[in-house]
C-alpha positions as CSV (number, residue, x, y, z in Angstrom):
1,M,0.0,0.0,0.0
2,K,1.1,3.5,-0.7
3,N,0.1,7.0,0.5
4,V,-1.2,9.2,-2.2
5,V,-1.9,13.0,-1.9
6,I,-4.9,14.2,-3.9
7,E,-5.3,18.0,-4.2
8,F,-7.9,20.0,-6.2
9,D,-9.8,23.2,-6.2
10,L,-13.5,22.7,-5.7
11,Y,-15.9,25.3,-6.9
12,C,-19.7,25.2,-6.5
13,D,-22.4,27.0,-8.3
14,W,-25.4,27.1,-5.9
15,Q,-28.4,29.4,-5.3
16,E,-30.3,28.9,-2.0
17,N,-29.4,26.3,0.5
18,Y,-25.8,25.4,1.3
19,P,-25.1,22.2,-0.6
20,I,-23.7,19.2,1.1
21,Y,-21.1,17.0,-0.7
22,R,-19.1,13.8,0.0
23,I,-15.7,12.9,-1.2
24,Y,-14.9,9.3,-1.9
25,A,-11.7,7.4,-2.8
26,D,-13.0,4.3,-4.7
27,D,-15.9,3.2,-2.6
28,D,-14.5,4.6,0.7
29,L,-16.2,7.7,2.1
30,L,-13.5,10.2,3.2
31,T,-15.5,13.2,4.3
32,E,-18.9,14.9,4.1
33,R,-19.0,18.7,4.1
34,T,-21.3,21.6,3.6
35,Y,-20.2,24.1,1.0
36,I,-20.8,27.5,2.7
37,W,-18.5,29.8,0.6
38,D,-19.4,32.5,-1.8
39,N,-19.7,30.8,-5.2
40,E,-18.9,33.9,-7.1
41,R,-15.4,34.5,-5.6
42,E,-14.2,31.6,-3.6
43,F,-13.3,27.9,-3.8
44,V,-12.1,25.2,-1.5
45,R,-8.6,23.7,-1.9
46,E,-9.1,20.1,-0.9
47,R,-6.0,18.1,0.2
48,I,-6.7,14.5,0.9
49,V,-4.2,11.8,1.8
50,V,-5.2,8.2,1.1
51,C,-3.4,4.9,1.6
52,V,-4.3,2.6,-1.3
53,D,-3.2,-0.6,-3.0
54,I,-1.2,-0.7,-6.2
55,G,-3.6,-0.3,-9.1
56,S,-6.2,2.0,-10.6
57,H,-8.3,4.3,-8.3
58,Q,-10.9,7.0,-8.5
59,C,-11.6,10.0,-6.3
60,R,-15.1,11.4,-6.8
61,I,-17.5,14.1,-5.5
62,E,-21.1,13.2,-4.7
63,K,-23.9,15.6,-4.0
64,V,-26.0,14.8,-0.9
65,G,-29.8,15.2,-0.9
66,T,-31.7,17.2,-3.4
67,T,-29.8,20.2,-4.6
68,D,-29.4,22.2,-7.8
69,A,-25.8,22.8,-7.0
70,T,-23.1,22.1,-9.6
71,F,-19.6,21.1,-8.4
72,I,-16.6,21.9,-10.6
73,V,-13.1,20.4,-10.0
74,N,-10.0,22.3,-11.3
75,N,-6.3,22.4,-10.7
76,I,-5.9,18.7,-9.8
77,N,-2.6,17.3,-8.5
78,I,-1.8,13.7,-7.5
79,N,1.4,13.5,-5.4
80,D,2.3,17.1,-6.5
81,E,2.0,16.2,-10.2
82,P,-0.7,18.1,-12.3
83,V,-3.2,15.7,-13.8
84,K,-6.4,16.1,-15.8
85,S,-8.8,13.9,-13.8
86,L,-9.4,12.4,-10.4
87,D,-8.7,8.9,-11.7
88,F,-5.2,7.8,-10.8
89,V,-2.9,4.8,-10.9
90,V,-0.5,3.7,-8.1
91,A,2.5,1.7,-9.3
């Protein structure tokens, strides 16, 4: 098993109620949070450390409940290397 550092900027477009979201690595729930920041000017820089087996993995964002919020992920890094998606391989 190896430690992997996953970092990304999480933006959210929402209108009324603060949206709740979950972050998973594969099928493991890592955290559940409420997005309370101003969607016009702010974002959350997520930094997550996971210990995973060698192989292919996926980190994902899931909305909780009924919300019209849209989550956008940008500026992704896996172990300090820029990547284009939250899918990653551990060798």
